[in-house]
C-alpha positions in Angstrom: 0.0 0.0 0.0 1.5 3.4 -1.0 1.6 6.4 1.4 -1.4 8.1 -0.2 -3.6 5.0 0.2 -2.3 4.4 3.8 -3.2 8.0 4.8 -6.6 7.5 3.2 -7.3 4.4 5.2 -6.2 6.1 8.4 -8.5 9.0 7.7 -11.4 6.7 7.2 -10.7 5.0 10.5 -10.6 8.4 12.3 -13.9 9.4 10.7 -15.5 6.1 11.8 -14.4 6.5 15.4 -15.5 10.1 15.3 -19.0 8.9 14.4 -19.2 6.4 17.3 -21.7 7.4 20.0 -20.3 8.7 23.2 -21.6 9.0 26.8 -24.9 7.3 27.4 -25.4 6.5 23.7 -22.2 4.4 23.7 -23.8 2.0 26.0 -26.9 1.5 23.9 -27.9 -2.0 22.8 -28.4 -2.7 19.1 -31.9 -3.9 19.6 -33.0 -1.0 21.8 -33.4 2.0 19.4 -33.9 5.5 20.8 -37.6 5.3 19.8 -38.2 2.3 22.1 -40.7 3.1 24.8 -38.3 2.0 27.6 -35.1 3.4 26.0 -34.3 5.9 28.7 -35.1 3.4 31.5 -33.0 0.7 30.0 -30.0 3.1 29.5 -30.4 4.3 33.1 -30.7 0.8 34.5 -27.6 -0.3 32.7 -25.6 2.8 33.9 -26.7 1.9 37.5 -25.4 -1.6 37.0 -28.9 -3.2 37.4 -29.1 -4.9 34.1 -26.8 -6.2 31.4 -27.1 -7.5 27.9 -25.3 -10.1 25.9 -23.5 -9.8 22.6 -24.5 -6.2 22.3 -28.2 -6.9 22.6 -30.7 -6.5 25.5 -33.7 -8.5 24.1 -36.2 -6.1 25.6 -39.3 -8.1 24.6 -38.1 -11.4 26.2 -39.6 -12.4 29.5 -37.3 -12.2 32.5 -37.0 -15.2 34.8 -37.8 -15.0 38.5 -34.1 -15.6 39.5 -32.9 -13.0 37.0 -35.4 -10.4 38.3 -34.4 -11.3 41.9 -30.8 -10.7 41.0 -31.7 -7.2 39.6 -33.6 -6.4 42.8 -30.5 -7.4 44.8 -28.5 -4.9 42.9 -31.1 -2.2 43.3 -31.1 -3.0 47.1 -27.3 -2.5 47.2 -25.8 -6.0 46.8 -24.0 -6.5 43.5 -24.3 -10.3 43.3 -22.2 -10.3 40.1 -19.1 -9.8 42.4 -19.8 -13.0 44.3 -20.5 -15.8 41.8 -20.2 -16.5 38.1 -20.9 -19.4 35.8 -23.8 -21.8 36.4 -24.0 -20.7 40.0 -24.6 -17.0 39.2 -28.0 -16.9 40.8 -27.1 -18.6 44.1 -26.1 -15.4 46.1 -29.3 -13.6 45.1 -31.4 -16.7 46.0 -29.6 -17.1 49.4 -30.0 -13.4 50.4 -33.5 -13.0 49.1 -34.7 -15.9 51.2 -32.7 -14.8 54.2 -34.1 -11.3 54.0 -37.7 -12.7 53.7 -38.5 -11.2 50.4 -40.2 -14.4 49.3 -41.4 -17.8 50.7 -39.3 -20.8 50.0 -42.1 -22.5 48.0 -42.3 -19.4 45.7 -38.9 -19.9 44.3 -37.9 -23.6 43.9 -35.1 -25.0 41.8 -37.8 -25.6 39.1 -39.8 -22.4 39.3 -37.0 -19.9 39.6 -36.0 -20.3 36.0 -39.6 -19.6 34.7 -40.8 -16.1 33.8 -41.7 -13.9 36.7 -45.2 -12.7 36.9 -46.3 -9.1 37.5 -47.7 -9.8 40.9 -44.6 -11.7 42.1 -42.4 -8.8 40.8 -44.5 -6.4 42.8 -43.9 -8.5 45.9 -40.1 -8.7 45.5 -39.8 -5.0 44.8 -42.0 -3.9 47.7 -40.4 -6.3 50.2 -36.9 -5.3 49.2 -37.2 -1.5 48.7 -40.5 -0.3 50.3 -41.4 -2.6 53.1 -42.8 0.3 55.1 -45.4 0.9 52.4 -47.2 -2.3 53.5 -48.1 -0.5 56.7 -49.8 2.3 54.9 -53.5 2.5 54.6 -55.3 4.2 51.8 -58.1 3.9 49.3 -57.9 0.6 47.5 -56.9 0.7 43.8 -59.3 -1.5 42.0 -58.5 -3.4 38.8 -61.0 -5.1 36.5 -59.3 -8.5 37.2 -58.8 -7.9 40.9 -60.0 -11.4 41.7 -57.2 -12.9 39.6 -54.5 -11.5 42.0 -53.5 -14.0 44.6 -54.8 -13.2 48.1 -51.3 -13.3 49.6 -49.9 -10.9 47.0 -52.7 -8.4 46.9 -51.1 -6.2 49.6 -47.9 -6.0 47.6 -49.7 -5.2 44.4 -51.7 -2.4 46.2 -48.5 -1.0 47.7 -46.7 -1.0 44.3 -49.7 0.6 42.7 -49.9 3.4 45.4 -46.2 4.1 44.8 -46.7 4.3 41.1 -44.3 1.4 40.5 -46.7 -0.8 38.7 -49.9 0.5 37.1 -52.7 -1.2 35.3 -53.4 -1.3 31.6 -55.7 1.0 29.6 -58.6 -1.5 29.9 -58.3 -1.3 33.7 -56.8 -4.7 34.2 -53.6 -5.6 36.1 -52.9 -8.9 34.4 -51.2 -10.4 37.5 -50.1 -13.6 35.9 -48.6 -12.0 32.8 -44.8 -12.5 32.5 -42.6 -9.4 33.0 -40.5 -8.4 30.0 -36.9 -7.4 30.3 -37.8 -3.8 29.2 -40.6 -3.6 31.8 -38.2 -5.0 34.5 -35.7 -2.2 33.7 -38.4 0.4 33.8 -39.7 -0.9 37.2 -36.2 -0.9 38.8 -35.3 2.5 37.5 -38.6 3.9 38.7 -38.1 2.3 42.1 -34.7 3.9 42.6 -36.0 7.3 41.4 -38.5 7.1 44.2 -35.9 6.0 46.7 -33.5 8.8 45.6 -36.1 11.6 45.4 -34.2 13.7 48.0 -31.3 15.7 46.7 -27.9 15.1 48.5 -27.0 17.8 51.0 -23.8 19.0 52.7 -20.8 16.7 52.9 -18.2 16.7 55.7 -14.9 14.9 56.3 -14.9 12.8 59.4 -11.6 11.1 60.2 -11.9 7.8 62.0 -8.8 6.8 63.9 -8.3 3.1 64.6 -6.6 1.9 67.8 -6.5 -1.5 69.5 -4.6 -2.1 72.8 -3.7 0.9 75.0 -1.2 -0.6 77.4 2.4 -1.2 78.3 2.6 -4.5 76.4 5.2 -3.0 74.1 4.5 -5.2 71.0 1.9 -5.9 68.4 -1.0 -3.5 68.3 -0.1 -1.9 71.7 0.3 1.8 72.2 1.3 3.2 75.6 -1.2 5.3 77.5 1.2 8.3 77.4 1.3 8.3 73.6 -2.4 7.9 73.4 -3.1 10.7 75.8 -0.7 13.0 74.0 -2.4 12.3 70.7 -5.9 12.9 72.2 -4.6 16.2 73.8 -3.2 17.2 70.5 -6.6 16.7 68.8 -8.4 18.6 71.6 -5.9 21.5 71.4 -6.4 21.6 67.6 -10.1 22.1 68.0 -11.3 18.6 67.1 -14.5 17.2 68.7 -15.0 13.5 69.2 -18.3 12.2 67.9 -20.2 8.9 67.8 -21.5 6.9 64.9 -25.0 7.7 66.1 -24.2 11.4 65.6 -23.0 10.6 62.0 -26.3 8.8 61.3 -28.3 11.8 62.6 -26.3 14.1 60.3 -26.9 11.9 57.3 -30.5 11.0 57.9 -31.9 14.1 59.7 -29.4 16.9 58.9 -28.5 17.3 62.5 -25.4 19.5 62.6 -22.1 18.0 63.7 -19.6 20.0 65.9 -16.6 21.7 64.3 -13.9 19.3 63.2 -15.7 16.1 64.0 -13.5 13.0 64.5 -14.2 9.4 65.6 -11.9 7.5 67.9 -12.5 3.8 67.1 -11.0 1.0 69.2 -11.1 -2.6 68.0 -11.5 -6.0 69.7 -12.3 -5.0 73.3 -9.0 -5.3 75.2 -9.3 -5.0 79.0 -6.7 -2.3 78.7 -9.5 -0.1 77.2 -11.0 0.0 80.6 -7.8 0.3 82.6 -6.0 3.0 80.5 -8.1 4.3 77.7 -11.3 5.0 79.6 -9.6 7.2 82.3 -8.0 9.3 79.6 -11.4 9.8 78.0 -12.8 10.8 81.3 -10.0 13.2 82.0 -10.2 14.9 78.6 -14.0 14.6 78.2 -13.7 12.8 74.9 -15.7 10.0 73.3 -14.8 6.6 71.7 -16.3 3.7 69.9 -15.2 0.3 71.0 -16.0 -2.7 68.7 -16.4 -5.9 70.7 -15.7 -9.5 69.8 -18.6 -11.3 71.6 -16.6 -14.5 72.1 -13.8 -12.7 73.8 -15.8 -10.9 76.5 -15.5 -12.7 79.8 -13.9 -15.8 78.2 -10.4 -14.5 77.4 -7.6 -13.2 79.7 -7.2 -10.1 77.6 -10.9 -9.2 77.1 -13.2 -6.8 78.8 -15.7 -7.9 81.4 -19.4 -7.1 80.9 -19.5 -5.1 84.1 -16.7 -2.9 82.7 -18.6 -2.6 79.4 -21.7 -1.5 81.3 -19.8 1.1 83.3 -18.2 2.7 80.3 -21.5 2.6 78.4 -23.3 4.3 81.3 -20.8 7.1 81.3 -21.9 8.3 77.9 -18.3 8.5 76.7 -18.1 5.1 75.2 -20.4 3.4 72.7 -20.1 -0.3 71.8 -20.3 -1.7 68.3 -20.2 -5.1 66.6 -16.9 -6.8 65.7 -18.6 -10.3 65.2 -19.3 -12.8 67.9 -17.3 -15.8 66.7 -16.0 -14.9 63.3 -12.9 -12.8 64.1 -10.5 -15.6 62.9 -8.1 -16.5 60.1 -8.6 -20.1 59.2 -7.4 -19.9 55.6 -4.4 -22.2 56.3 -7.0 -25.0 57.1 -9.1 -24.2 54.1 -11.5 -22.1 56.1 -12.6 -18.5 56.2 -10.9 -15.2 56.8 -12.9 -13.0 59.0 -16.5 -12.8 57.8 -15.7 -13.9 54.3 -17.3 -17.1 52.8 -15.4 -20.3 53.4 -14.5 -22.1 50.1 -16.7 -25.2 50.7 -19.7 -23.3 52.1 -22.9 -22.8 50.0 -24.2 -19.3 49.8 -27.3 -20.3 51.8 -25.1 -21.7 54.6 -22.9 -18.7 54.6 -25.7 -16.2 54.8 -27.4 -18.1 57.6 -24.1 -18.3 59.6 -23.1 -14.7 59.1 -26.7 -13.5 59.9 -26.8 -15.6 63.1 -23.4 -14.4 64.2 -24.2 -10.8 63.5 -27.5 -10.8 65.3 -25.9 -12.7 68.2 -23.3 -9.9 68.9 -25.9 -7.2 68.3 -28.3 -8.8 70.8 -25.5 -9.4 73.4 -24.4 -5.8 73.4 -28.0 -4.5 73.5 -28.8 -6.9 76.4 -25.8 -5.9 78.4 -25.7 -2.1 77.8 -29.3 -1.3 76.9 -28.3 0.2 73.5 -28.3 -1.7 70.2 -25.1 -1.2 68.1 -25.5 0.8 64.9 -22.1 -0.1 63.4 -20.3 -3.2 62.1 -16.5 -3.2 62.1 -15.1 -5.7 59.7 -12.4 -8.0 61.1 -9.1 -7.3 59.3 -11.2 -4.9 57.1 -12.3 -7.9 54.9 -15.7 -7.7 53.4 -17.8 -8.7 50.4 -21.1 -7.4 49.0 -23.0 -10.3 50.7 -21.5 -9.4 54.1 -22.6 -5.8 53.6 -26.1 -6.9 52.6 -26.4 -9.2 55.7 -25.2 -6.6 58.2 -27.4 -3.9 56.7 -30.4 -6.2 56.9 -29.5 -6.7 60.6 -29.9 -3.0 61.1 -26.3 -1.8 61.0 -26.4 1.7 59.5 -22.6 2.1 59.6 -19.8 -0.1 58.5 -16.0 0.5 58.6 -13.0 -1.1 57.1 -9.3 -0.9 57.8 -8.4 1.0 54.6 -6.3 4.1 55.4 -8.1 7.3 54.4 -10.4 10.1 55.6 -14.1 9.2 55.6 -16.6 11.6 54.1 -20.3 11.5 54.8 -23.2 13.3 53.0 -26.6 14.4 54.2 -29.3 12.3 52.5 -26.9 9.6 51.3 -27.0 6.6 53.7 -24.4 4.8 51.6 -21.8 7.3 52.7 -22.0 5.7 56.1 -20.9 2.3 54.8 -17.4 0.9 54.1 -15.9 4.1 55.6 -12.1 4.4 55.6 -10.2 4.6 58.9 -6.6 5.6 59.7 -4.7 3.0 61.6 -2.8 4.6 64.5 -1.3 1.5 66.2 2.2 2.1 64.8 2.0 5.9 64.4 3.3 7.5 67.6 3.9 11.0 66.4 1.6 14.0 65.6 -1.9 12.7 64.8 -2.8 16.0 63.1 0.1 15.5 60.7 -1.2 12.0 59.9 -4.6 13.5 59.1 -3.1 16.0 56.7 -1.1 13.2 55.1 -4.3 11.4 54.2 -6.0 14.5 52.7 -7.8 16.0 55.6 -8.8 19.5 54.6 -10.4 20.8 57.8 -7.3 22.6 58.9 -5.4 22.2 62.1 
C-alpha cells in the first residue's frame, strides 16, 4: 500500500471512530433504538449496573426469569451479586440473600420455578419487600383493577403497595394482568422507577470525618499496643487543635436528619475489646471529656484473659463517653491455612445459603448481646481485618447496622441524604503511628485545617 492510500485508510478510521456514539449512547444496545418506549429506563438501569445485555443486545421483549429479576432487585437494594459468583451458580447469592431477608417464601422460588418467567404480581412482591417494606403498613383507598380477583390473596397487599407508589400500574382497559410475564424492558423500567422514588431527595452537605483506629492501649510494648502516654498525647493534640470526638449515632443523625455536627468532628474507634481499654483508655477519655467507639468480639468478652468484662462494658456505656459496636461474635478468625474463612468472608466449601445463615446468626448474636448488656443496640459493624464482600454488607445492613467501617487508610466523608456514605468508611490505623496525629490526618488528605 502506497503512502497516499495508507493515509486515506487512516483518515477513514478516524472518521469512523468520530461517528461512534459517546456518553450514554455508547452503552446502547443494538436492539433498543432510541424510539423504544423504555429506551431511557434501559439506559439508566444499565448505567446503574442493574441490568446487562449479551452480545451487544438486550432482548427487551423477552420475558425475565424469577431468579434474574431477583438478581436485579438485589443490585437495586445494594448488593451486587455479580461480584460474588459466576458461571452456572450465578443466581445462588441472590437466592440465598432474598430468602434470608424474607423477600419471598421458600415455595415461591424452587429449583424448578425460579427459571420460569416472573409474573407481574410476584415482581411487585419482591420490589416492595426489598425496597419499600414500610409501604405495607400504609392504609389508603384501594386501587381497583378489573381483574382484581385474579390477583392471589397473599400478593394483593404488595400489588396495592406497588400501585400506590406508582411502580406498577394497570393497563388502559383497567386490568392488572397479575399472571402476565414481565418483559426485560418492563423490568428495567420498574427498577429504574423504584430507585428514582428512593432517591427523590437531593444530597445535602458533605463533611470529612476522620476515623482513627486503635486496639490495645497498654504497656505490652508489642503488636497493636500503644502506651497510655502516647495515646493521651495524641488525644490532647486533637483537643488543642479544635477537634471534637463524635459517635457513629451522631454521624447517622447528620446523614438522615441533617443534625449538625460539631466543628472538626472525629471518631476514635478501638477494635476487639481489650481489657486495657477500661484500665487505661477510659480514664484518659474521662480526663479529657472525649468519646470513643469500642468494637467488641462477643466470644472474647468474659472468656479471654485479655478481654473486657461485661460489668466494665456497662460502666463505660453508662458514662456516655463510650459506645459499643459489633466486631462479630465468633467470626474474628483466620482459618485460611486450614481451608476455612478469613474474618467474615465465605469459606470455600460453604454454600451461599449456609454462609448467609451463619453470618446472619453471628451478627445478630453480637448485636443482641451488646444490647442486652448495655441497653443500647449497636449501629455499626466493624469488619475484622477490614475484609468484606457485598454479601456481608447486605447481611449486616439487613440486621440494622447503618454504619460499616474497614481498615483501609483514608479520611471518611459523609453526605446528608446519602445513607451509603456511612458504609465501608475508611479509617486511619494509629497503632504504629506515635507522632503527631494532626500531621497524619493531613497526610491522608484531611482539609479541615489544624
